[in-house]
N, C-alpha and C positions, 0 to 999 in steps of 0.2 A: 238392595234386594237380596234375600237369602237364596241359596242354591236349593233347588227342588229336584228330586229324582222320581220318575214315573216308570212303571213297567206293566206289561200285560200279566205278569206274575213274577213273584220273587223266588229266585232259587238260592237258598242259603242253607248250607249243610247244617248250620246250627239251629235252624227252625225246627220246632217240635215235630211237625207233620213230616218233614223230610227225614228226620232222625228215625221216627217210628217206621216209616216205609222201608228205609234201608235196614233197620234191625230185623223187621219181619222177613225181608228178602234174604238176609244173611242166615237167619235161623232156619228157614226152609231149605236153603242150600246145604247147610250143615247136616240137617236131618237126612236128606237124600244121600249125601256123601257117606254118612255113617252107616247107612243101610246097604251100601255097595258091598258085593261079595268079595271083590278083589281090589288090590291096591291100584291096579291099572284102571279099573272102572271108576274108582274114586277120583283118580287124576283126570279122567275124561270129564266127569261131572264138574270137577273144580274148574277146568278150562272153559267148559260151556257156560257155567254161571258167571265166571269172571268176564267172559266176552259179552254176555248179556247185560251185566252191570255197566260195563263201559259203554255199550250201545245205548242203554237207557239214559245214562248221564249225558252222552253226546246229543241225543234227540231232544232232551230237555233244554240243554244250553242253546241248541240250534234254533229252537222255537221262541226263545226269549227275546223280546224287544224292549229296549229301555230308552228313556228320554231324559235329558238334563236341561234344566232351565237355570241360567245364571244371570247376573246383572247385565252381561254383555251379549249373550248368545243363547240360542236354542239348538240342541244337538241330539241326533239320533244315534243309538248304538245297537248293532245287531251282531250276530255270529259272524257275518261276512264283512262287516264294516259299518260305515254310517256316513252322515253328512252334518255340516254345521251351517247355521244361518244366524247372522247378527240381527239383533232386534231392530237396529236402524236401517236394515235392508228389507224389512217387512212393511208392505203397504197396507195389507189387510189380512185378517184371519177370521174365518167364520165357518159355519156348517154348510156343506154342499146341499143343494136341493135339486129336484127334478121337476121341471115344469110340465104339468099335464093339464092342457086346456085352461091355462091361466092360473092353476093351483100349484103352488110350490110344495112338493112333498119332500120332507127331509131325507137325505141319504146318510148312511153310517160312515161318513168321511168328514174330516176337518180339512178345509182348504186354506192354503197360504198363498197370497199373491205377493210376489217379490217386486222390488224396485229395479233390481239388476240381476240378470242370470249369472254373470261371470263369477262372483264370489261363491255361489252355490256349486256351480259346475267345477270350479277349481278345488273345492273342498271335499267333494263326494268321493267315496271309495269306489273305484271301477267295478269291484266284484259284486256290488249290489245293484248296479244299473240294470242288468238283465232281469233281475228279480222284480224291480219296479216296473219295467216295461211289460212284463208278462202279467203281473198281479193287477195292473190297472187297465187291462184291455177292456174289461166290461164297463168300466167307468167311461172310457173313450167312446165305446159303442153307444152308451146311453146319451152322451153329449151330442153325438152326431144325430141320433134319433130325435132328440127334442128340438134340434135346430133344422130338422127336415132335410138333412144332407143325405144324398143318395148313399145308401149303405153299401153299394157296390164299390165305393171309394175306400171303404174301411181297410182293405188289404193294402192299398197304396200308401196309407199314412200310418198304419199301426206300427211299422218299423221303418220309418223314413230315414234313409242313410245319407240324405243330402247334406253337404257342408252347411254348417250354421255359423253365421256371423253375428256376434253380440253387438249391443248398442255401443260398446266401447271399441268396436272394430276387431275384436279377437276372433279368430277362426277356430272352429271345433270340428273334428272329424271322428269317424268310428262310432263307438258306443256313446261318447259324449255328445256327438251331433244328433244321434238318435234320441237321446234323452232331451236335449234342448228343443228339438223339433216336436217331440211329444208334449213338452211343457207348453210350447206355443199353441199347439192344437187344443190342448186342454183349457188354456186361458180363453180361447175363442168360444169354446163350448160351455165351460163351467165358470170361468172368471178367475180361476186359480191356477197356480203352477205346481205346487207341492201338495200331495194328498196323504193324510194320515188316517188309517183305519181306526175307528173308535175302539175296536176290540183290542188294539195294541196299547191302550193308555192306562188301564187300571182305574180310571175315573170316568165320569161322564164327559161327553164332548164339550158341553157348555161350560163345565168347570175349567177345562184346559183353555178354552177361548177367553173366558174372563180373566184367568190368571195371566195368559200371554199378553193380553191387552194392557194389563197393569205393568208388566215388564217393558212393553214397548213405550208406554207413556213415560216410564222412569229412565229409559235408556238415553245416553248422550246422543245429540243429533248427529246425522251423518256428515262427515267432512267432505269437502269437494274432491279431494284426491282419492277417496275410497271408491 
């Protein structure tokens, strides 16, 4: 299976749209600097535009989310870090739905159900755990609502710091425990452990699901020691 890269948008300085934007930005900066009455004012303008350019670049890179699909694994890359899941550790992948009176309404999330939590927890970059916990609060709330759980319990489980013991007997604490507990709650409410916003993909959710299932089918079976 060939390696595939996905992204919510591509940031490549050699792309025509990016080059034109930077050229226009630079031209405007030069025109303002040239109209400055004094050298000191020109230096101030130069510093301001340089700082703004760096900030713009940083904001663009920070908002970029990328995914890589290889023959062996599925990986997320963000400005803060990412995670890795082997295909043979995925039990199911599908679009999340919300049950309203027996009707399943699609949600803009792709869900992944794992066979084992430990490989995922051991691979994830700690810097993105807080972001995951915060960005998926609404999804947890919907899950509780559709299962008629008392919403007063939301605050008790949204950031559950209890020690988590994996099926392999490994103990997790701190942020990793919070993430593992959240995954467990989400599995009870939605049936999945990892959630990918469709807006981060650059393709339709069903395209990723179909592609991922082909990779899963072609992956080597899980070995007992994994």
